[in-house]
DSSP file (Angstrom, degrees, kcal/mol; ACC not computed):
  #  RESIDUE AA STRUCTURE BP1 BP2  ACC     N-H-->O    O-->H-N    N-H-->O    O-->H-N    TCO  KAPPA ALPHA  PHI   PSI    X-CA   Y-CA   Z-CA
    1    1 A M              0   0    0      0, 0.0     2,-0.3     0, 0.0    22,-0.0   0.000 360.0 360.0 360.0 125.8   86.2  115.5   92.2
    2    2 A A        +     0   0    0      2,-0.0     2,-0.4    21,-0.0    17,-0.1  -0.570 360.0 177.6 -75.8 132.6   88.0  113.3   89.7
    3    3 A E        -     0   0    0     -2,-0.3     2,-0.4     2,-0.0     0, 0.0  -0.998  10.7-175.9-139.3 132.3   85.6  111.6   87.2
    4    4 A V        -     0   0    0     -2,-0.4     2,-0.4    18,-0.0    15,-0.0  -0.999  11.0-154.3-127.1 129.3   86.4  109.4   84.3
    5    5 A R        -     0   0    0     -2,-0.4     2,-0.2    10,-0.0    -2,-0.0  -0.864  23.7-115.4-103.9 135.7   83.9  108.1   81.9
    6    6 A L        -     0   0    0     -2,-0.4     2,-0.2     1,-0.0     3,-0.1  -0.469  28.4-143.5 -66.0 132.3   84.4  104.9   80.0
    7    7 A Q    >   -     0   0    0     -2,-0.2     3,-1.6     1,-0.1     2,-0.1  -0.496  41.0 -70.7 -87.5 167.2   84.6  105.4   76.2
    8    8 A E  T 3  S-     0   0    0      1,-0.3    -1,-0.1    -2,-0.2     0, 0.0  -0.368 116.2  -3.6 -64.2 131.1   83.2  102.9   73.8
    9    9 A A  T 3  S+     0   0    0      1,-0.2    -1,-0.3    -2,-0.1    -3,-0.0   0.749  94.7 149.4  60.0  27.0   85.1   99.6   73.7
   10   10 A E    <   -     0   0    0     -3,-1.6    -1,-0.2     1,-0.0     5,-0.0  -0.809  49.2-118.6 -92.6 127.5   87.7  101.0   76.1
   11   11 A P     >  -     0   0    0      0, 0.0     4,-1.5     0, 0.0     3,-0.3  -0.256  17.1-124.8 -59.6 150.6   89.3   98.4   78.4
   12   12 A L  H  > S+     0   0    0      1,-0.2     4,-2.7     2,-0.2     5,-0.2   0.843 109.1  63.2 -65.7 -32.1   88.8   99.0   82.1
   13   13 A E  H  > S+     0   0    0      1,-0.2     4,-2.2     2,-0.2    -1,-0.2   0.892 103.0  48.2 -58.2 -45.5   92.6   99.0   82.6
   14   14 A N  H  > S+     0   0    0     -3,-0.3     4,-2.2     2,-0.2    -1,-0.2   0.859 110.5  50.2 -65.7 -38.1   92.9  102.1   80.5
   15   15 A A  H  X S+     0   0    0     -4,-1.5     4,-2.5     2,-0.2    -2,-0.2   0.911 110.6  50.2 -67.9 -44.4   90.1  103.9   82.3
   16   16 A L  H  X S+     0   0    0     -4,-2.7     4,-2.5     2,-0.2    -2,-0.2   0.880 108.5  52.5 -61.9 -37.2   91.7  103.1   85.6
   17   17 A R  H  X S+     0   0    0     -4,-2.2     4,-2.1     2,-0.2    -2,-0.2   0.909 110.5  48.5 -62.4 -43.5   95.1  104.4   84.4
   18   18 A R  H  X S+     0   0    0     -4,-2.2     4,-2.2     2,-0.2    -2,-0.2   0.886 111.5  50.3 -60.6 -39.7   93.4  107.6   83.3
   19   19 A F  H  X S+     0   0    0     -4,-2.5     4,-2.8     2,-0.2     5,-0.2   0.947 108.9  49.9 -65.0 -48.1   91.7  107.9   86.7
   20   20 A K  H  X S+     0   0    0     -4,-2.5     4,-2.5     1,-0.2    -1,-0.2   0.912 111.6  49.1 -55.1 -45.3   94.8  107.4   88.6
   21   21 A R  H  X S+     0   0    0     -4,-2.1     4,-2.4     2,-0.2    -1,-0.2   0.912 110.8  49.6 -60.8 -42.2   96.6  110.0   86.5
   22   22 A K  H  X S+     0   0    0     -4,-2.2     4,-2.0     2,-0.2    -2,-0.2   0.897 110.9  50.2 -70.5 -39.4   93.7  112.6   87.0
   23   23 A V  H  <>S+     0   0    0     -4,-2.8     5,-1.6     1,-0.2     6,-0.4   0.932 112.3  48.4 -61.4 -43.4   93.7  111.9   90.9
   24   24 A Q  H ><5S+     0   0    0     -4,-2.5     3,-1.1    -5,-0.2    -2,-0.2   0.907 110.0  50.5 -64.2 -42.3   97.4  112.5   90.9
   25   25 A Q  H 3<5S+     0   0    0     -4,-2.4    -1,-0.2     1,-0.3    -2,-0.2   0.885 111.4  48.9 -63.9 -38.2   97.2  115.7   88.9
   26   26 A E  T 3<5S-     0   0    0     -4,-2.0    -1,-0.3    -5,-0.1    -2,-0.2   0.403 104.5-128.6 -87.9   5.8   94.5  117.1   91.2
   27   27 A D  T <>5 +     0   0    0     -3,-1.1     4,-1.9    -4,-0.3    -3,-0.2   0.827  57.2 147.1  58.8  31.3   96.5  116.4   94.3
   28   28 A I  H  >< +     0   0    0     -5,-1.6     4,-2.4     2,-0.2     5,-0.2   0.900  69.3  50.7 -68.8 -40.9   93.5  114.6   95.9
   29   29 A I  H  > S+     0   0    0     -6,-0.4     4,-2.3     1,-0.2     5,-0.2   0.905 108.7  51.5 -62.1 -43.2   95.6  112.1   97.7
   30   30 A K  H  > S+     0   0    0      2,-0.2     4,-2.2     1,-0.2    -1,-0.2   0.898 110.1  50.2 -63.1 -41.6   97.7  114.8   99.2
   31   31 A E  H  X S+     0   0    0     -4,-1.9     4,-2.4     1,-0.2    -2,-0.2   0.920 109.5  50.8 -59.4 -47.2   94.6  116.6  100.4
   32   32 A V  H  < S+     0   0    0     -4,-2.4     4,-0.4     1,-0.2    -2,-0.2   0.882 110.7  47.9 -63.5 -38.2   93.2  113.5  102.0
   33   33 A K  H >< S+     0   0    0     -4,-2.3     3,-0.9     1,-0.2     4,-0.3   0.882 110.7  52.4 -66.2 -39.2   96.5  112.9  103.9
   34   34 A R  H >< S+     0   0    0     -4,-2.2     3,-0.6     1,-0.2    -2,-0.2   0.903 113.8  42.5 -66.9 -37.4   96.6  116.5  105.0
   35   35 A H  T 3< S+     0   0    0     -4,-2.4    -1,-0.2     1,-0.2    -2,-0.2   0.409  89.4  89.8 -88.3   4.1   93.1  116.4  106.4
   36   36 A S  T <  S+     0   0    0     -3,-0.9     2,-0.3    -4,-0.4    -1,-0.2   0.665  96.7  24.5 -81.1  -8.9   93.4  112.9  108.0
   37   37 A F  S <  S-     0   0    0     -3,-0.6     2,-0.4    -4,-0.3    -1,-0.1  -0.982  81.9-113.1-146.0 162.6   94.6  114.3  111.3
   38   38 A Y        -     0   0    0     -2,-0.3     2,-0.4    -3,-0.0    -3,-0.1  -0.805  22.9-164.2-101.3 135.4   94.3  117.6  113.1
   39   39 A L        -     0   0    0     -2,-0.4    -2,-0.0     2,-0.0     0, 0.0  -0.931  24.2-121.8-110.3 135.4   97.4  119.8  113.8
   40   40 A K     >  -     0   0    0     -2,-0.4     4,-2.8     1,-0.1     5,-0.3  -0.396  32.1-108.2 -68.5 153.2   97.2  122.6  116.3
   41   41 A P  H  > S+     0   0    0      0, 0.0     4,-2.1     0, 0.0     5,-0.1   0.880 120.3  51.1 -52.8 -40.7   98.0  126.0  114.8
   42   42 A G  H  > S+     0   0    0      2,-0.2     4,-2.4     1,-0.2     5,-0.1   0.892 112.0  45.9 -66.6 -41.5  101.3  126.1  116.5
   43   43 A E  H  > S+     0   0    0      2,-0.2     4,-2.3     1,-0.2    -1,-0.2   0.880 110.4  53.6 -65.5 -38.7  102.3  122.7  115.2
   44   44 A K  H  X S+     0   0    0     -4,-2.8     4,-2.4     2,-0.2    -2,-0.2   0.914 110.0  48.5 -58.5 -45.0  101.1  123.7  111.7
   45   45 A R  H  X S+     0   0    0     -4,-2.1     4,-2.6    -5,-0.3     5,-0.2   0.945 110.6  50.5 -64.5 -50.7  103.3  126.8  111.9
   46   46 A R  H  X S+     0   0    0     -4,-2.4     4,-1.9     1,-0.2    -1,-0.2   0.864 111.5  48.0 -60.9 -37.4  106.3  124.7  113.0
   47   47 A V  H  X S+     0   0    0     -4,-2.3     4,-2.3     2,-0.2    -1,-0.2   0.928 111.5  51.2 -64.9 -47.3  105.8  122.2  110.2
   48   48 A K  H  X S+     0   0    0     -4,-2.4     4,-1.9     1,-0.2    -2,-0.2   0.889 110.4  47.5 -57.8 -44.3  105.5  125.0  107.7
   49   49 A E  H  X S+     0   0    0     -4,-2.6     4,-2.3     2,-0.2    -1,-0.2   0.841 109.3  53.4 -69.0 -34.3  108.7  126.7  108.8
   50   50 A A  H  X S+     0   0    0     -4,-1.9     4,-2.2    -5,-0.2    -2,-0.2   0.864 109.1  49.7 -65.7 -38.0  110.6  123.4  108.8
   51   51 A L  H  X S+     0   0    0     -4,-2.3     4,-2.6     2,-0.2    -2,-0.2   0.906 108.9  51.8 -67.7 -36.8  109.6  122.9  105.2
   52   52 A A  H  X S+     0   0    0     -4,-1.9     4,-2.9     1,-0.2    -2,-0.2   0.925 110.1  49.9 -63.4 -43.7  110.6  126.4  104.3
   53   53 A Q  H  X S+     0   0    0     -4,-2.3     4,-2.7     2,-0.2     5,-0.2   0.925 109.7  50.3 -59.7 -44.3  114.0  125.8  105.9
   54   54 A T  H  X S+     0   0    0     -4,-2.2     4,-2.6     2,-0.2    -2,-0.2   0.937 111.5  49.2 -57.2 -50.6  114.4  122.6  104.0
   55   55 A R  H  X S+     0   0    0     -4,-2.6     4,-2.1     1,-0.2    -2,-0.2   0.905 112.1  48.0 -56.2 -45.3  113.5  124.4  100.7
   56   56 A N  H  X S+     0   0    0     -4,-2.9     4,-2.4     2,-0.2    -1,-0.2   0.908 110.7  50.0 -68.5 -40.8  115.9  127.2  101.4
   57   57 A R  H  X S+     0   0    0     -4,-2.7     4,-2.4     1,-0.2    -2,-0.2   0.919 112.7  48.2 -60.4 -40.8  118.8  124.8  102.2
   58   58 A K  H  X S+     0   0    0     -4,-2.6     4,-2.1     1,-0.2    -2,-0.2   0.893 111.6  50.3 -67.3 -35.9  118.1  122.9   99.0
   59   59 A K  H  X S+     0   0    0     -4,-2.1     4,-2.2     2,-0.2    -1,-0.2   0.907 111.5  47.3 -66.5 -44.1  118.0  126.1   97.1
   60   60 A V  H  X S+     0   0    0     -4,-2.4     4,-1.6     2,-0.2    -2,-0.2   0.894 111.9  50.1 -69.2 -40.0  121.3  127.3   98.5
   61   61 A R  H  X S+     0   0    0     -4,-2.4     4,-1.2     1,-0.2    -1,-0.2   0.893 111.0  50.2 -65.1 -37.2  123.0  123.9   97.8
   62   62 A K  H  < S+     0   0    0     -4,-2.1    -2,-0.2     1,-0.2    -1,-0.2   0.892 109.3  50.2 -68.2 -39.6  121.8  124.0   94.3
   63   63 A E  H  < S+     0   0    0     -4,-2.2    -1,-0.2     1,-0.2    -2,-0.2   0.819 107.4  55.2 -61.1 -33.9  123.1  127.6   93.8
   64   64 A Q  H  <        0   0    0     -4,-1.6    -1,-0.2     1,-0.3    -2,-0.2   0.833 360.0 360.0 -75.4 -33.3  126.6  126.6   95.1
   65   65 A S     <        0   0    0     -4,-1.2    -1,-0.3    -5,-0.2    -2,-0.2   0.531 360.0 360.0 -75.1 360.0  126.9  123.8   92.6
């Protein structure tokens, strides 16, 4: 859980910026989006395979350059 404490005489904008950065580093938003809907095991597998294929194509393209 991301937590940011206000330091003495610190503007709220700075604390908010630190909080956003911390949330982004901990991938909290990504987790929330991932758990926002249910995927059947077969669908989850297909999505995972599609992502792997995309990564592999990108890797091959990068190696050719």
